[in-house]
C-alpha positions as CSV (number, residue, x, y, z in Angstrom):
1,M,164.1,129.4,82.4
2,E,161.6,129.4,79.1
3,A,158.6,127.0,79.8
4,A,158.2,123.7,78.1
5,P,156.2,124.1,74.8
6,P,152.4,122.9,76.2
7,I,151.4,119.1,74.9
8,A,147.6,118.6,74.4
9,L,145.5,115.2,74.5
10,I,142.5,114.5,72.6
11,A,140.1,111.5,73.2
12,D,137.8,110.9,70.5
13,D,136.9,108.1,68.2
14,D,136.4,110.1,65.2
15,E,139.2,110.3,63.2
16,F,138.1,113.3,61.2
17,F,137.3,115.4,64.0
18,R,140.4,114.7,66.0
19,I,142.6,115.9,62.8
20,A,140.6,119.0,62.7
21,L,140.9,119.6,66.3
22,K,144.3,119.1,66.6
23,T,144.6,121.5,63.7
24,I,143.3,124.2,65.6
25,L,145.4,123.2,68.9
26,K,148.6,123.5,67.1
27,N,147.5,126.5,64.5
28,E,145.3,128.7,66.8
29,L,146.9,127.8,70.4
30,D,150.5,127.1,69.5
31,F,150.3,123.3,71.1
32,A,153.6,121.5,70.4
33,E,152.3,118.6,70.3
34,V,149.1,116.6,70.5
35,I,148.1,113.2,71.3
36,E,145.5,111.5,69.8
37,T,143.2,108.7,71.2
38,G,140.2,107.0,70.6
39,S,139.0,105.8,73.7
40,L,138.5,106.5,77.6
41,D,141.1,103.6,78.3
42,E,143.5,104.5,76.0
43,A,143.5,108.0,76.9
44,I,143.6,107.0,80.5
45,E,146.9,105.0,79.5
46,Q,148.5,108.0,77.7
47,L,148.1,110.0,80.6
48,S,149.2,107.3,83.2
49,D,152.7,107.5,81.2
50,R,153.4,111.0,81.3
51,D,153.0,114.3,83.7
52,D,153.3,117.1,80.8
53,V,150.1,117.1,79.2
54,A,148.4,120.5,80.1
55,L,145.1,119.9,78.1
56,A,142.8,117.1,77.6
57,L,139.6,116.9,75.7
58,F,137.2,114.1,75.7
59,D,134.3,113.4,73.3
60,L,131.0,111.4,75.4
61,A,130.4,109.0,72.7
62,M,133.4,106.7,72.5
63,P,134.4,103.4,73.7
64,G,134.7,103.3,77.5
65,M,132.9,106.5,78.3
66,E,129.5,105.9,80.3
67,S,129.0,109.4,80.9
68,A,130.8,112.8,81.6
69,A,130.8,111.2,85.2
70,S,133.8,109.1,83.9
71,L,136.0,111.9,84.3
72,E,135.9,112.8,87.6
73,A,138.8,109.9,88.2
74,V,140.8,111.8,85.9
75,R,140.6,115.2,87.3
76,D,141.1,113.4,90.7
77,V,144.8,112.0,89.9
78,H,145.8,114.9,87.4
79,E,144.7,117.8,89.1
80,D,146.9,120.3,87.5
81,M,145.4,119.4,83.9
82,R,142.7,121.2,82.2
83,V,140.0,119.1,81.3
84,A,137.3,119.8,78.6
85,V,134.6,117.7,77.2
86,V,134.1,118.5,73.5
87,S,131.1,116.9,72.3
88,A,128.3,116.9,69.9
89,S,125.3,116.2,72.5
90,T,124.0,119.7,73.5
91,N,121.4,117.5,76.0
92,R,121.6,119.8,79.6
93,T,121.8,116.8,81.3
94,D,125.0,115.6,79.6
95,I,126.5,119.4,80.4
96,L,125.5,119.8,83.9
97,T,127.0,115.9,84.4
98,A,130.2,117.1,82.9
99,L,130.3,120.5,85.2
100,A,129.3,118.1,88.1
101,A,132.4,116.0,87.7
102,G,134.7,118.8,87.8
103,V,135.5,119.4,84.0
104,H,136.9,123.0,83.3
105,G,134.6,123.1,80.1
106,Y,132.0,121.8,78.2
107,V,132.2,122.7,74.3
108,P,129.9,122.0,71.6
109,K,131.2,120.3,68.5
110,G,129.0,122.6,66.6
111,L,131.1,125.9,67.1
112,G,132.9,127.2,64.1
113,A,136.7,126.7,64.1
114,T,137.3,130.1,65.8
115,E,134.6,130.1,68.2
116,L,135.8,126.5,69.3
117,A,139.4,127.9,69.7
118,T,138.3,130.6,71.8
119,A,136.2,128.3,74.2
120,I,139.5,126.1,74.7
121,R,141.3,129.6,75.2
122,H,139.0,130.6,78.1
123,V,139.5,126.9,79.5
124,L,143.5,127.7,79.6
125,G,142.8,130.9,80.6
126,G,141.6,129.6,83.9
127,A,137.6,129.6,83.2
128,I,134.9,127.1,83.6
129,Y,133.5,127.4,79.8
130,V,129.8,126.6,79.6
131,P,127.6,127.1,76.2
132,P,125.5,130.4,76.0
133,A,122.5,128.5,76.0
134,I,123.0,127.2,79.8
135,A,124.9,129.9,81.0
136,G,122.1,132.1,82.2
137,R,120.7,129.7,84.5
138,A,122.1,128.1,87.6
139,P,122.0,124.3,87.8
140,S,119.1,122.8,89.8
141,A,119.4,119.6,91.9
142,T,116.9,117.7,89.4
143,D,119.4,118.7,86.4
144,I,122.6,117.0,87.8
145,K,123.1,113.6,88.5
146,V,124.4,112.5,91.8
147,V,127.8,110.9,91.8
148,S,129.5,110.0,94.9
149,S,132.3,112.1,95.9
150,G,134.0,109.0,98.0
151,N,133.8,111.4,101.5
152,E,130.4,109.9,102.8
153,P,130.6,107.3,105.5
154,P,130.8,103.9,104.1
155,G,127.7,101.9,104.2
156,E,126.1,99.6,102.2
157,P,126.8,100.2,98.2
158,D,123.8,100.3,95.7
159,S,123.4,97.5,93.7
160,K,123.0,99.9,90.8
161,A,126.4,101.1,91.2
162,I,127.8,98.1,89.0
163,D,125.6,99.6,86.1
164,F,128.1,102.9,86.2
165,L,131.3,101.2,85.8
166,T,133.3,100.6,82.6
167,P,134.1,97.1,81.4
168,R,137.5,98.0,82.5
169,Q,136.5,98.9,85.8
170,R,134.4,95.8,86.3
171,E,137.9,93.8,85.8
172,V,139.7,95.8,88.0
173,L,136.9,95.2,90.5
174,I,137.2,91.7,90.2
175,L,140.9,91.6,90.4
176,L,140.8,93.3,93.5
177,V,137.9,91.3,95.2
178,E,140.6,88.5,94.3
179,G,143.0,90.1,96.5
180,L,145.5,91.4,93.5
181,S,147.6,94.3,94.2
182,N,147.5,97.2,91.9
183,K,151.3,95.8,89.9
184,E,149.6,92.6,89.9
185,I,146.3,93.6,88.4
186,A,148.5,96.0,85.8
187,R,150.3,92.7,85.3
188,K,147.1,90.9,84.7
189,L,145.4,93.3,82.6
190,R,148.6,94.6,80.7
191,L,148.3,98.1,81.6
192,G,150.3,100.7,83.7
193,E,150.1,100.7,87.3
194,G,149.2,104.6,87.0
195,T,146.2,103.5,84.7
196,V,145.2,101.1,87.6
197,K,145.5,103.6,90.1
198,I,142.8,105.8,88.0
199,H,140.8,102.8,87.3
200,M,140.9,102.6,91.4
201,A,140.0,106.0,92.2
202,A,136.8,105.8,90.0
203,L,135.7,102.6,91.3
204,F,136.1,104.6,95.1
205,R,133.7,107.3,93.8
206,G,131.5,104.8,91.8
207,L,131.0,102.3,94.9
208,G,131.2,105.4,97.6
209,V,134.0,104.3,99.3
210,R,137.3,105.6,100.5
211,N,139.9,102.9,99.8
212,R,140.9,99.7,98.4
213,Q,139.7,97.4,101.7
214,S,136.1,99.1,101.2
215,A,135.7,98.7,97.6
216,A,137.0,95.3,97.8
217,A,134.3,94.3,100.3
218,A,131.8,96.5,98.2
219,G,132.7,94.3,95.3
220,A,132.6,90.9,96.7
221,R,128.4,92.2,97.6
222,L,128.0,93.3,94.4
223,L,129.9,90.5,92.3
224,P,126.7,87.9,92.2
225,D,124.8,91.3,90.4
226,L,127.8,91.6,88.2
227,K,127.9,87.6,87.1
228,K,124.6,87.4,86.4
229,E,125.1,90.3,83.9
230,E,127.9,88.5,82.2
231,D,126.0,84.9,81.9
């Protein structure tokens, strides 16, 4: 049986770059369909509705993207999908944070069309693409921003954990603390249940907990700080 034509997703709020990247994906890499989104939340919503996306490319400077660490939950839920950052940033910390989050490559936007296609081809082939400028040196502990894996024993959540949640994740946390189920949260926020599941995975990582009960307890302790920020 012949394999289905590959499908890709681009998450970038720069419409002109999306058009250029879509052209490369279709003409150079033979993607049959390219889904375009302009924010992290929109990308998550699209991914929650389908399981046939082979490649997802994310910009770092778009609505909803706090840092490359925001992609950890996407990797957790879509384990078979290849995920890469395509960004104008060449900041070493951004690159290493993205790799620590489990992405399959970090592709600078400054590459030419041919080089960009080659980099993505490496990602699709199973390699981890790293910009040549950083490939010659191993990451050090000071280079990588530490992000909870969710496997540590539960404890008191760091009050600064709230700072790393996206606005949507904060909304989900508030409703979780109120006792709403995933289905009820989805209905309240007009999201798909799959989208809520991804936000939950991000909350677990961000708060350093393993389940929704622990997340709710952590949220209850942190909500006073959250409300102060919003007042």
